[in-house]
DRENPA-3360 file (N, C-alpha, C; in nm, 2 decimals, always signed):
BEGIN
1 = METLTNNT = -0.31/-0.23/+1.35/-0.27/-0.34/+1.27/-0.28/-0.47/+1.35 ~ -0.35/-0.57/+1.30/-0.38/-0.69/+1.37/-0.27/-0.79/+1.35 ~ -0.24/-0.87/+1.45/-0.14/-0.98/+1.44/-0.20/-1.11/+1.44 ~ -0.33/-1.12/+1.40/-0.40/-1.25/+1.40/-0.36/-1.33/+1.28 ~ -0.35/-1.46/+1.30/-0.31/-1.55/+1.19/-0.43/-1.64/+1.14 ~ -0.55/-1.62/+1.21/-0.66/-1.71/+1.17/-0.72/-1.66/+1.04 ~ -0.80/-1.75/+0.98/-0.87/-1.72/+0.85/-0.98/-1.62/+0.87 ~ -1.03/-1.56/+0.76/-1.13/-1.46/+0.77/-1.27/-1.52/+0.81;
9 = GYPHRFRG = -1.29/-1.65/+0.80/-1.41/-1.71/+0.84/-1.51/-1.73/+0.73 ~ -1.47/-1.70/+0.61/-1.56/-1.72/+0.50/-1.57/-1.87/+0.47 ~ -1.68/-1.92/+0.44/-1.69/-2.07/+0.40/-1.60/-2.10/+0.29 ~ -1.56/-2.23/+0.29/-1.46/-2.27/+0.19/-1.51/-2.26/+0.05 ~ -1.64/-2.28/+0.03/-1.69/-2.28/-0.11/-1.69/-2.14/-0.17 ~ -1.68/-2.03/-0.08/-1.68/-1.90/-0.13/-1.54/-1.85/-0.17 ~ -1.43/-1.92/-0.13/-1.30/-1.88/-0.16/-1.27/-1.89/-0.31 ~ -1.22/-1.78/-0.36/-1.20/-1.77/-0.51/-1.32/-1.73/-0.59;
17 = LGFGVLLI = -1.43/-1.70/-0.52/-1.55/-1.66/-0.59/-1.53/-1.52/-0.66 ~ -1.46/-1.43/-0.59/-1.44/-1.30/-0.65/-1.35/-1.31/-0.77 ~ -1.25/-1.39/-0.77/-1.16/-1.41/-0.89/-1.23/-1.47/-1.00 ~ -1.32/-1.57/-0.97/-1.40/-1.63/-1.08/-1.49/-1.53/-1.14 ~ -1.56/-1.44/-1.06/-1.65/-1.34/-1.12/-1.57/-1.24/-1.20 ~ -1.44/-1.21/-1.16/-1.36/-1.12/-1.23/-1.33/-1.17/-1.37 ~ -1.29/-1.30/-1.38/-1.26/-1.37/-1.51/-1.38/-1.36/-1.60 ~ -1.50/-1.39/-1.54/-1.62/-1.38/-1.62/-1.64/-1.24/-1.68;
25 = LIGAVLLG = -1.62/-1.14/-1.60/-1.64/-1.00/-1.64/-1.54/-0.97/-1.75 ~ -1.42/-1.01/-1.73/-1.31/-0.98/-1.83/-1.35/-1.04/-1.97 ~ -1.39/-1.17/-1.96/-1.43/-1.24/-2.08/-1.55/-1.18/-2.15 ~ -1.65/-1.13/-2.07/-1.77/-1.07/-2.13/-1.73/-0.94/-2.19 ~ -1.64/-0.86/-2.13/-1.60/-0.73/-2.19/-1.53/-0.76/-2.32 ~ -1.44/-0.86/-2.32/-1.36/-0.89/-2.45/-1.46/-0.93/-2.56 ~ -1.56/-1.01/-2.53/-1.66/-1.05/-2.63/-1.73/-0.93/-2.68 ~ -1.77/-0.84/-2.58/-1.84/-0.72/-2.62/-1.76/-0.63/-2.71;
33 = INFGFIPQ = -1.63/-0.62/-2.69/-1.55/-0.54/-2.78/-1.53/-0.60/-2.91 ~ -1.50/-0.73/-2.91/-1.48/-0.81/-3.04/-1.60/-0.81/-3.13 ~ -1.72/-0.81/-3.07/-1.84/-0.82/-3.15/-1.90/-0.68/-3.17 ~ -1.84/-0.58/-3.12/-1.88/-0.44/-3.15/-1.99/-0.39/-3.06 ~ -2.02/-0.46/-2.95/-2.12/-0.41/-2.86/-2.06/-0.30/-2.77 ~ -1.93/-0.31/-2.75/-1.86/-0.21/-2.67/-1.76/-0.14/-2.76 ~ -1.76/-0.01/-2.77/-1.67/+0.07/-2.86/-1.52/+0.02/-2.84 ~ -1.45/+0.01/-2.95/-1.31/-0.03/-2.94/-1.22/+0.06/-2.86;
41 = AYKSIIFS = -1.26/+0.19/-2.85/-1.18/+0.29/-2.77/-1.17/+0.25/-2.63 ~ -1.27/+0.17/-2.58/-1.27/+0.14/-2.44/-1.16/+0.03/-2.41 ~ -1.11/-0.04/-2.51/-1.02/-0.15/-2.48/-0.89/-0.10/-2.42 ~ -0.84/+0.01/-2.48/-0.71/+0.06/-2.42/-0.72/+0.12/-2.28 ~ -0.85/+0.15/-2.25/-0.87/+0.21/-2.11/-0.89/+0.10/-2.01 ~ -0.98/+0.00/-2.05/-1.01/-0.11/-1.95/-0.89/-0.20/-1.93 ~ -0.82/-0.24/-2.04/-0.71/-0.33/-2.03/-0.58/-0.25/-2.02 ~ -0.55/-0.19/-1.91/-0.43/-0.11/-1.90/-0.38/-0.12/-1.75;
49 = WPSVVILI = -0.26/-0.09/-1.73/-0.21/-0.10/-1.59/-0.27/+0.00/-1.49 ~ -0.31/+0.12/-1.53/-0.39/+0.20/-1.43/-0.52/+0.14/-1.39 ~ -0.58/+0.07/-1.48/-0.71/+0.00/-1.44/-0.68/-0.11/-1.34 ~ -0.56/-0.18/-1.36/-0.52/-0.28/-1.26/-0.50/-0.21/-1.12 ~ -0.44/-0.09/-1.12/-0.42/-0.02/-0.99/-0.56/+0.01/-0.93 ~ -0.65/+0.05/-1.01/-0.79/+0.08/-0.96/-0.85/-0.04/-0.90 ~ -0.84/-0.15/-0.98/-0.89/-0.28/-0.93/-0.83/-0.32/-0.80 ~ -0.70/-0.31/-0.78/-0.64/-0.34/-0.65/-0.70/-0.25/-0.54;
57 = GLCHFRKK = -0.72/-0.12/-0.57/-0.79/-0.04/-0.47/-0.93/-0.08/-0.43 ~ -1.00/-0.12/-0.53/-1.14/-0.17/-0.50/-1.13/-0.30/-0.42 ~ -1.03/-0.38/-0.44/-1.02/-0.50/-0.36/-0.98/-0.47/-0.22 ~ -0.91/-0.36/-0.19/-0.88/-0.31/-0.06/-1.01/-0.28/+0.02 ~ -1.11/-0.24/-0.05/-1.24/-0.20/+0.02/-1.30/-0.32/+0.10 ~ -1.26/-0.44/+0.06/-1.31/-0.56/+0.12/-1.24/-0.59/+0.26 ~ -1.13/-0.53/+0.28/-1.05/-0.56/+0.40/-1.08/-0.46/+0.51 ~ -1.07/-0.51/+0.63/-1.10/-0.43/+0.74/-0.99/-0.32/+0.76;
65 = HQFAWGTV = -1.04/-0.20/+0.78/-0.95/-0.08/+0.80/-0.86/-0.05/+0.68 ~ -0.91/-0.09/+0.56/-0.83/-0.06/+0.44/-0.90/+0.03/+0.34 ~ -1.01/+0.10/+0.39/-1.08/+0.18/+0.30/-0.99/+0.30/+0.25 ~ -0.92/+0.36/+0.34/-0.83/+0.47/+0.31/-0.73/+0.44/+0.20 ~ -0.66/+0.32/+0.22/-0.56/+0.28/+0.12/-0.62/+0.24/-0.01 ~ -0.74/+0.18/+0.00/-0.81/+0.15/-0.12/-0.84/+0.27/-0.20 ~ -0.88/+0.38/-0.13/-0.91/+0.51/-0.20/-0.79/+0.57/-0.26 ~ -0.67/+0.55/-0.19/-0.55/+0.61/-0.25/-0.51/+0.53/-0.38;
73 = WVIVGAFF = -0.52/+0.40/-0.38/-0.50/+0.32/-0.50/-0.59/+0.37/-0.61 ~ -0.72/+0.39/-0.58/-0.81/+0.43/-0.69/-0.77/+0.57/-0.74 ~ -0.73/+0.66/-0.65/-0.70/+0.79/-0.70/-0.57/+0.79/-0.79 ~ -0.47/+0.71/-0.75/-0.35/+0.70/-0.83/-0.38/+0.64/-0.96 ~ -0.46/+0.53/-0.96/-0.49/+0.47/-1.09/-0.57/+0.56/-1.18 ~ -0.66/+0.63/-1.12/-0.75/+0.73/-1.20/-0.66/+0.84/-1.26 ~ -0.56/+0.88/-1.19/-0.47/+0.99/-1.24/-0.40/+0.94/-1.36 ~ -0.34/+0.82/-1.36/-0.27/+0.77/-1.48/-0.36/+0.72/-1.59;
81 = LMPKIFRA = -0.49/+0.70/-1.55/-0.58/+0.66/-1.66/-0.64/+0.77/-1.74 ~ -0.63/+0.89/-1.68/-0.69/+1.01/-1.75/-0.63/+1.03/-1.89 ~ -0.49/+1.02/-1.91/-0.44/+1.05/-2.04/-0.50/+0.95/-2.15 ~ -0.52/+0.83/-2.11/-0.58/+0.73/-2.20/-0.73/+0.77/-2.23 ~ -0.80/+0.82/-2.13/-0.94/+0.86/-2.16/-0.94/+0.98/-2.25 ~ -0.85/+1.08/-2.23/-0.84/+1.20/-2.31/-0.81/+1.16/-2.46 ~ -0.72/+1.07/-2.48/-0.68/+1.03/-2.61/-0.79/+0.95/-2.68 ~ -0.86/+0.87/-2.60/-0.97/+0.78/-2.66/-1.09/+0.86/-2.70;
89 = FPETFPGI = -1.11/+0.98/-2.63/-1.23/+1.06/-2.66/-1.19/+1.20/-2.69 ~ -1.12/+1.23/-2.80/-1.07/+1.36/-2.83/-1.19/+1.46/-2.85 ~ -1.30/+1.41/-2.90/-1.41/+1.51/-2.92/-1.47/+1.56/-2.79 ~ -1.46/+1.47/-2.69/-1.51/+1.51/-2.55/-1.41/+1.60/-2.48 ~ -1.28/+1.57/-2.50/-1.18/+1.65/-2.44/-1.09/+1.71/-2.55 ~ -1.13/+1.81/-2.62/-1.05/+1.86/-2.74/-0.92/+1.92/-2.69 ~ -0.81/+1.88/-2.76/-0.68/+1.94/-2.73/-0.61/+1.88/-2.61 ~ -0.68/+1.82/-2.52/-0.61/+1.78/-2.40/-0.53/+1.65/-2.42;
97 = GDNFAAVY = -0.57/+1.56/-2.51/-0.50/+1.44/-2.53/-0.36/+1.46/-2.58 ~ -0.34/+1.56/-2.66/-0.21/+1.59/-2.72/-0.13/+1.69/-2.63 ~ -0.20/+1.75/-2.53/-0.13/+1.84/-2.45/-0.16/+1.82/-2.30 ~ -0.13/+1.69/-2.26/-0.17/+1.65/-2.13/-0.08/+1.73/-2.02 ~ +0.04/+1.77/-2.06/+0.12/+1.85/-1.97/+0.05/+1.97/-1.91 ~ -0.04/+2.03/-1.99/-0.11/+2.15/-1.94/-0.20/+2.12/-1.82 ~ -0.25/+1.99/-1.81/-0.33/+1.96/-1.70/-0.26/+1.87/-1.60 ~ -0.14/+1.83/-1.63/-0.07/+1.73/-1.55/-0.05/+1.78/-1.40;
105 = WPLLLICA = +0.01/+1.89/-1.39/+0.04/+1.94/-1.25/-0.09/+1.98/-1.18 ~ -0.19/+2.05/-1.24/-0.31/+2.07/-1.16/-0.37/+1.94/-1.12 ~ -0.38/+1.84/-1.20/-0.44/+1.71/-1.16/-0.35/+1.65/-1.05 ~ -0.22/+1.66/-1.06/-0.13/+1.60/-0.96/-0.16/+1.67/-0.82 ~ -0.18/+1.80/-0.82/-0.21/+1.87/-0.70/-0.34/+1.83/-0.64 ~ -0.44/+1.81/-0.73/-0.57/+1.77/-0.69/-0.56/+1.63/-0.63 ~ -0.49/+1.54/-0.69/-0.48/+1.40/-0.64/-0.40/+1.40/-0.50 ~ -0.30/+1.48/-0.49/-0.23/+1.49/-0.36/-0.32/+1.54/-0.26;
113 = GLILITFR = -0.40/+1.64/-0.29/-0.50/+1.69/-0.19/-0.60/+1.59/-0.15 ~ -0.65/+1.51/-0.25/-0.74/+1.41/-0.22/-0.68/+1.30/-0.13 ~ -0.55/+1.27/-0.15/-0.49/+1.17/-0.07/-0.48/+1.22/+0.08 ~ -0.44/+1.35/+0.09/-0.43/+1.40/+0.23/-0.56/+1.40/+0.30 ~ -0.67/+1.44/+0.23/-0.80/+1.44/+0.29/-0.84/+1.30/+0.32 ~ -0.81/+1.21/+0.24/-0.85/+1.07/+0.26/-0.79/+1.02/+0.39 ~ -0.66/+1.05/+0.41/-0.60/+1.00/+0.54/-0.64/+1.08/+0.66 ~ -0.67/+1.20/+0.63/-0.72/+1.29/+0.75/-0.85/+1.24/+0.80;
121 = FLAPKKDW = -0.94/+1.20/+0.72/-1.07/+1.17/+0.76/-1.11/+1.02/+0.76 ~ -1.04/+0.94/+0.68/-1.08/+0.80/+0.67/-0.98/+0.70/+0.73 ~ -0.85/+0.74/+0.74/-0.76/+0.64/+0.80/-0.77/+0.64/+0.95 ~ -0.74/+0.52/+1.01/-0.74/+0.52/+1.16/-0.63/+0.62/+1.21 ~ -0.67/+0.70/+1.31/-0.58/+0.81/+1.36/-0.52/+0.77/+1.49 ~ -0.43/+0.68/+1.50/-0.37/+0.65/+1.62/-0.26/+0.75/+1.65 ~ -0.19/+0.80/+1.55/-0.08/+0.89/+1.58/-0.06/+0.97/+1.45 ~ -0.07/+1.10/+1.45/-0.05/+1.19/+1.34/+0.06/+1.28/+1.36;
129 = SDYWKNKT = +0.15/+1.25/+1.45/+0.25/+1.35/+1.49/+0.36/+1.37/+1.39 ~ +0.37/+1.28/+1.29/+0.48/+1.30/+1.19/+0.44/+1.39/+1.07 ~ +0.31/+1.42/+1.06/+0.26/+1.49/+0.94/+0.33/+1.63/+0.93 ~ +0.38/+1.65/+0.81/+0.44/+1.78/+0.77/+0.55/+1.82/+0.87 ~ +0.62/+1.72/+0.93/+0.73/+1.76/+1.02/+0.87/+1.72/+0.95 ~ +0.97/+1.78/+1.00/+1.10/+1.75/+0.96/+1.14/+1.62/+1.03 ~ +1.26/+1.56/+0.99/+1.30/+1.43/+1.04/+1.33/+1.44/+1.19 ~ +1.27/+1.34/+1.26/+1.28/+1.33/+1.41/+1.30/+1.19/+1.45;
137 = HHYHQKST = +1.35/+1.17/+1.57/+1.37/+1.03/+1.62/+1.26/+1.01/+1.73 ~ +1.20/+0.90/+1.72/+1.09/+0.87/+1.82/+1.12/+0.73/+1.88 ~ +1.12/+0.72/+2.01/+1.13/+0.59/+2.08/+1.00/+0.55/+2.13 ~ +0.96/+0.43/+2.10/+0.82/+0.38/+2.13/+0.83/+0.26/+2.23 ~ +0.77/+0.28/+2.34/+0.76/+0.17/+2.44/+0.63/+0.19/+2.52 ~ +0.54/+0.09/+2.52/+0.42/+0.10/+2.59/+0.44/+0.08/+2.74 ~ +0.39/+0.17/+2.82/+0.41/+0.15/+2.97/+0.30/+0.07/+3.03 ~ +0.19/+0.04/+2.97/+0.08/-0.03/+3.03/+0.10/-0.18/+3.02;
145 = GNLSSGFE = +0.19/-0.23/+2.93/+0.21/-0.37/+2.92/+0.11/-0.43/+2.82 ~ +0.02/-0.35/+2.77/-0.07/-0.40/+2.67/-0.02/-0.38/+2.53 ~ +0.03/-0.48/+2.46/+0.09/-0.46/+2.33/+0.00/-0.51/+2.21 ~ -0.13/-0.54/+2.25/-0.21/-0.60/+2.15/-0.25/-0.50/+2.04 ~ -0.25/-0.37/+2.07/-0.29/-0.27/+1.97/-0.19/-0.25/+1.86 ~ -0.07/-0.29/+1.88/+0.03/-0.27/+1.77/+0.08/-0.13/+1.76 ~ +0.16/-0.11/+1.65/+0.23/+0.02/+1.63/+0.18/+0.08/+1.50 ~ +0.16/+0.21/+1.50/+0.12/+0.27/+1.37/+0.18/+0.41/+1.36;
153 = KNTIFGSG = +0.24/+0.44/+1.24/+0.29/+0.57/+1.22/+0.26/+0.61/+1.07 ~ +0.23/+0.74/+1.06/+0.20/+0.79/+0.92/+0.28/+0.91/+0.90 ~ +0.35/+0.91/+0.78/+0.44/+1.02/+0.75/+0.40/+1.08/+0.61 ~ +0.36/+1.21/+0.61/+0.32/+1.27/+0.48/+0.40/+1.40/+0.47 ~ +0.47/+1.42/+0.36/+0.55/+1.54/+0.33/+0.65/+1.56/+0.45 ~ +0.71/+1.46/+0.49/+0.81/+1.47/+0.60/+0.89/+1.34/+0.61 ~ +0.96/+1.33/+0.72/+1.04/+1.21/+0.74/+1.05/+1.19/+0.89 ~ +1.08/+1.06/+0.93/+1.09/+1.03/+1.07/+1.15/+0.90/+1.09;
161 = EHIILDEV = +1.22/+0.88/+1.21/+1.28/+0.76/+1.25/+1.22/+0.71/+1.38 ~ +1.18/+0.58/+1.38/+1.11/+0.53/+1.49/+1.18/+0.40/+1.54 ~ +1.20/+0.40/+1.67/+1.28/+0.28/+1.73/+1.18/+0.22/+1.83 ~ +1.16/+0.09/+1.81/+1.07/+0.01/+1.90/+1.15/-0.04/+2.02 ~ +1.11/-0.01/+2.14/+1.18/-0.06/+2.26/+1.10/-0.16/+2.34 ~ +0.98/-0.20/+2.29/+0.91/-0.30/+2.36/+0.98/-0.44/+2.36 ~ +0.96/-0.51/+2.46/+1.03/-0.64/+2.47/+0.99/-0.73/+2.36 ~ +0.86/-0.73/+2.32/+0.80/-0.81/+2.22/+0.72/-0.72/+2.12;
169 = FKGGEMNA = +0.75/-0.74/+1.99/+0.69/-0.66/+1.89/+0.57/-0.73/+1.84 ~ +0.45/-0.67/+1.85/+0.32/-0.74/+1.81/+0.27/-0.70/+1.68 ~ +0.35/-0.63/+1.60/+0.30/-0.59/+1.46/+0.27/-0.45/+1.46 ~ +0.23/-0.40/+1.34/+0.20/-0.26/+1.33/+0.18/-0.22/+1.18 ~ +0.18/-0.09/+1.16/+0.17/-0.03/+1.03/+0.24/+0.09/+1.02 ~ +0.31/+0.11/+0.90/+0.38/+0.23/+0.87/+0.35/+0.28/+0.73 ~ +0.31/+0.41/+0.72/+0.28/+0.46/+0.59/+0.36/+0.59/+0.56 ~ +0.41/+0.60/+0.43/+0.49/+0.71/+0.39/+0.43/+0.76/+0.26;
177 = IFGGATLD = +0.39/+0.88/+0.25/+0.33/+0.95/+0.13/+0.41/+1.08/+0.11 ~ +0.48/+1.08/+0.00/+0.56/+1.20/-0.04/+0.66/+1.23/+0.08 ~ +0.71/+1.12/+0.14/+0.80/+1.14/+0.25/+0.88/+1.01/+0.27 ~ +0.96/+1.01/+0.38/+1.03/+0.89/+0.41/+1.02/+0.86/+0.56 ~ +1.03/+0.73/+0.59/+1.02/+0.68/+0.73/+1.11/+0.57/+0.75 ~ +1.16/+0.56/+0.88/+1.25/+0.45/+0.92/+1.20/+0.38/+1.04 ~ +1.20/+0.25/+1.04/+1.15/+0.17/+1.16/+1.26/+0.08/+1.20 ~ +1.30/+0.09/+1.33/+1.41/+0.01/+1.38/+1.36/-0.09/+1.48;
185 = LRRTTLPE = +1.37/-0.22/+1.44/+1.32/-0.33/+1.52/+1.44/-0.41/+1.58 ~ +1.56/-0.35/+1.59/+1.67/-0.43/+1.64/+1.68/-0.44/+1.79 ~ +1.59/-0.37/+1.86/+1.59/-0.37/+2.00/+1.47/-0.44/+2.06 ~ +1.40/-0.52/+1.98/+1.28/-0.59/+2.02/+1.29/-0.73/+1.97 ~ +1.19/-0.81/+2.00/+1.19/-0.95/+1.96/+1.05/-0.98/+1.91 ~ +1.04/-1.10/+1.85/+0.91/-1.15/+1.79/+0.85/-1.25/+1.88 ~ +0.72/-1.26/+1.89/+0.65/-1.37/+1.96/+0.65/-1.49/+1.86 ~ +0.62/-1.61/+1.92/+0.61/-1.73/+1.83/+0.50/-1.72/+1.74;
193 = GDTYLEVN = +0.52/-1.77/+1.62/+0.42/-1.76/+1.51/+0.44/-1.65/+1.42 ~ +0.34/-1.60/+1.35/+0.35/-1.50/+1.25/+0.31/-1.36/+1.31 ~ +0.39/-1.26/+1.28/+0.36/-1.12/+1.32/+0.35/-1.04/+1.19 ~ +0.25/-0.96/+1.18/+0.23/-0.88/+1.06/+0.27/-0.74/+1.07 ~ +0.34/-0.69/+0.98/+0.38/-0.55/+0.96/+0.34/-0.50/+0.83 ~ +0.25/-0.40/+0.82/+0.21/-0.34/+0.70/+0.28/-0.22/+0.67 ~ +0.34/-0.21/+0.55/+0.41/-0.09/+0.50/+0.35/-0.04/+0.37 ~ +0.32/+0.09/+0.36/+0.27/+0.14/+0.24/+0.35/+0.27/+0.20;
201 = AIFGGITL = +0.40/+0.27/+0.08/+0.48/+0.38/+0.03/+0.43/+0.43/-0.10 ~ +0.38/+0.56/-0.10/+0.33/+0.62/-0.23/+0.42/+0.75/-0.25 ~ +0.50/+0.75/-0.35/+0.59/+0.85/-0.38/+0.67/+0.88/-0.26 ~ +0.71/+0.77/-0.19/+0.79/+0.79/-0.07/+0.87/+0.66/-0.05 ~ +0.94/+0.66/+0.06/+1.03/+0.54/+0.09/+1.03/+0.50/+0.24 ~ +1.04/+0.37/+0.26/+1.04/+0.32/+0.40/+1.17/+0.23/+0.42 ~ +1.24/+0.25/+0.52/+1.35/+0.16/+0.56/+1.32/+0.09/+0.69 ~ +1.35/-0.04/+0.69/+1.32/-0.13/+0.80/+1.46/-0.18/+0.85;
209 = YIPGDWTV = +1.49/-0.16/+0.98/+1.61/-0.22/+1.04/+1.57/-0.34/+1.11 ~ +1.61/-0.46/+1.06/+1.56/-0.59/+1.12/+1.68/-0.68/+1.14 ~ +1.69/-0.75/+1.26/+1.80/-0.84/+1.28/+1.82/-0.94/+1.17 ~ +1.94/-0.98/+1.15/+1.97/-1.08/+1.04/+1.92/-1.22/+1.07 ~ +1.89/-1.25/+1.19/+1.85/-1.39/+1.23/+1.69/-1.40/+1.23 ~ +1.62/-1.30/+1.19/+1.48/-1.30/+1.18/+1.43/-1.36/+1.05 ~ +1.32/-1.44/+1.05/+1.26/-1.49/+0.92/+1.16/-1.38/+0.88 ~ +1.19/-1.32/+0.76/+1.11/-1.22/+0.70/+1.04/-1.26/+0.57;
217 = VSQLDAIF = +0.91/-1.25/+0.56/+0.84/-1.29/+0.44/+0.78/-1.16/+0.38 ~ +0.81/-1.13/+0.26/+0.76/-1.01/+0.19/+0.64/-1.05/+0.11 ~ +0.53/-0.98/+0.13/+0.41/-1.00/+0.05/+0.35/-0.86/+0.01 ~ +0.43/-0.79/-0.06/+0.40/-0.65/-0.10/+0.35/-0.65/-0.24 ~ +0.26/-0.56/-0.27/+0.22/-0.53/-0.41/+0.30/-0.40/-0.45 ~ +0.36/-0.41/-0.57/+0.44/-0.30/-0.62/+0.40/-0.26/-0.76 ~ +0.38/-0.13/-0.77/+0.35/-0.07/-0.90/+0.45/+0.04/-0.92 ~ +0.55/+0.02/-1.02/+0.66/+0.12/-1.04/+0.73/+0.15/-0.91;
225 = GGFDDKRR = +0.76/+0.04/-0.83/+0.83/+0.05/-0.71/+0.89/-0.08/-0.67 ~ +0.95/-0.09/-0.56/+1.01/-0.21/-0.52/+1.04/-0.21/-0.37 ~ +1.07/-0.33/-0.32/+1.10/-0.35/-0.18/+1.20/-0.46/-0.17 ~ +1.33/-0.43/-0.12/+1.43/-0.53/-0.12/+1.48/-0.56/+0.02 ~ +1.52/-0.69/+0.04/+1.58/-0.73/+0.16/+1.73/-0.74/+0.14 ~ +1.80/-0.64/+0.20/+1.95/-0.63/+0.19/+2.03/-0.67/+0.31 ~ +1.96/-0.74/+0.40/+2.03/-0.78/+0.52/+2.14/-0.89/+0.49 ~ +2.23/-0.90/+0.58/+2.33/-1.01/+0.59/+2.27/-1.11/+0.68;
233 = IIEPVDKT = +2.22/-1.22/+0.63/+2.16/-1.33/+0.71/+2.25/-1.39/+0.81 ~ +2.21/-1.40/+0.93/+2.29/-1.46/+1.04/+2.23/-1.59/+1.08 ~ +2.31/-1.69/+1.07/+2.26/-1.83/+1.11/+2.29/-1.85/+1.26 ~ +2.20/-1.93/+1.32/+2.08/-1.99/+1.27/+1.96/-1.90/+1.27 ~ +1.88/-1.91/+1.16/+1.76/-1.83/+1.15/+1.65/-1.89/+1.23 ~ +1.58/-1.82/+1.31/+1.46/-1.87/+1.39/+1.34/-1.89/+1.30 ~ +1.31/-2.02/+1.27/+1.19/-2.05/+1.18/+1.06/-2.05/+1.26 ~ +1.06/-2.04/+1.39/+0.94/-2.05/+1.47/+0.87/-1.91/+1.48;
241 = RRLIVKGS = +0.95/-1.81/+1.44/+0.89/-1.67/+1.45/+0.91/-1.61/+1.31 ~ +0.81/-1.56/+1.26/+0.82/-1.49/+1.13/+0.75/-1.35/+1.13 ~ +0.82/-1.26/+1.06/+0.76/-1.13/+1.04/+0.71/-1.12/+0.89 ~ +0.58/-1.11/+0.88/+0.52/-1.10/+0.75/+0.50/-0.95/+0.71 ~ +0.57/-0.91/+0.61/+0.57/-0.77/+0.57/+0.47/-0.76/+0.45 ~ +0.36/-0.69/+0.47/+0.26/-0.67/+0.37/+0.24/-0.52/+0.33 ~ +0.17/-0.50/+0.23/+0.14/-0.36/+0.19/+0.16/-0.33/+0.05 ~ +0.18/-0.20/+0.02/+0.18/-0.15/-0.12/+0.29/-0.05/-0.14;
249 = CIFGGGEI = +0.35/-0.06/-0.26/+0.45/+0.04/-0.30/+0.41/+0.09/-0.44 ~ +0.37/+0.22/-0.45/+0.33/+0.28/-0.57/+0.42/+0.40/-0.60 ~ +0.50/+0.39/-0.70/+0.60/+0.50/-0.73/+0.68/+0.53/-0.60 ~ +0.71/+0.43/-0.53/+0.79/+0.44/-0.41/+0.85/+0.30/-0.38 ~ +0.91/+0.29/-0.26/+0.97/+0.16/-0.23/+1.04/+0.17/-0.09 ~ +1.12/+0.07/-0.07/+1.18/+0.06/+0.06/+1.28/-0.05/+0.06 ~ +1.34/-0.07/+0.17/+1.44/-0.18/+0.19/+1.45/-0.23/+0.33 ~ +1.50/-0.35/+0.35/+1.52/-0.41/+0.48/+1.67/-0.42/+0.49;
257 = VG = +1.73/-0.36/+0.60/+1.87/-0.36/+0.63/+1.89/-0.41/+0.77 ~ +2.01/-0.46/+0.80/+2.04/-0.51/+0.93/+2.11/-0.40/+1.01;
% end
C-alpha cells in the first residue's frame, strides 16, 4: 500500500475523460432501448445496482495493484445480476428465474471459490498467515527501520487482531473476506501529511482502533455495507497529519473506535 500523495501524472486535459465516455455510453444505450434497437429486456439488467458494482470493479482495473479487488467486485456484481438475467430471458434459462433458490447456493459456492482463487494468485502476497486461521494476536514492528513498504494483512474465513508497534505508521492495507480483522494503531504515530490505509470488507468486518486526536478521512465505497467512526474526539486534533481510509465494503462493514 503506497503512502504517496502526488497525482497520477495524467495530463490535465484527460481528467474526467472516462466519466465523459461513460455518460455518452449510457445515453447511447438509453436511445437504443427507447428506439427499439436494443431489446427492452436489457434495460433492467444494464441499469441495476449489480451493474454498478461490476462497473466499480472494472474501474479498479485501472489502479495499480487493484486487479484482484476489481475481480472480486465483478464477481459479486455478476452473482447478483444473474437473477435479473434469468428473469429477462426465461426461454434461455427455463424455470430458473422463478426458482433461483435452486441455484443460489451452488453459485454462491462458486463465487466464493473464485474469490479465494483470485486472492491466491492475483493479489500481492506480502503475508498470508491469517488465511483459514482462528483468531490470533499479532504484533508488527519492522526491525530494519525501513517502513516504506507499509503493512498488509489478508483474512479469509478467519479472524485476527494486529497491533502496530512501529514508531511511525506509513500506511497499509487490510482485507477481510468472510471473516473479521482488527487493526490497533494506538501505539504508533502518523508522519506529517496524508497517510493512506486501505480496508476492504466483503461479507466480513474490520475494526480500527485509532487515537481520538487523529484526523481521519473516510473515502470508502459501500454496497449494502457501512463504515462508521465511533471514536470520542479528543481536542486538540492534529490537522497536519491525516489518515485517509479508502477501500470497499460489500455486504460487510467496519468501525473506527478509540
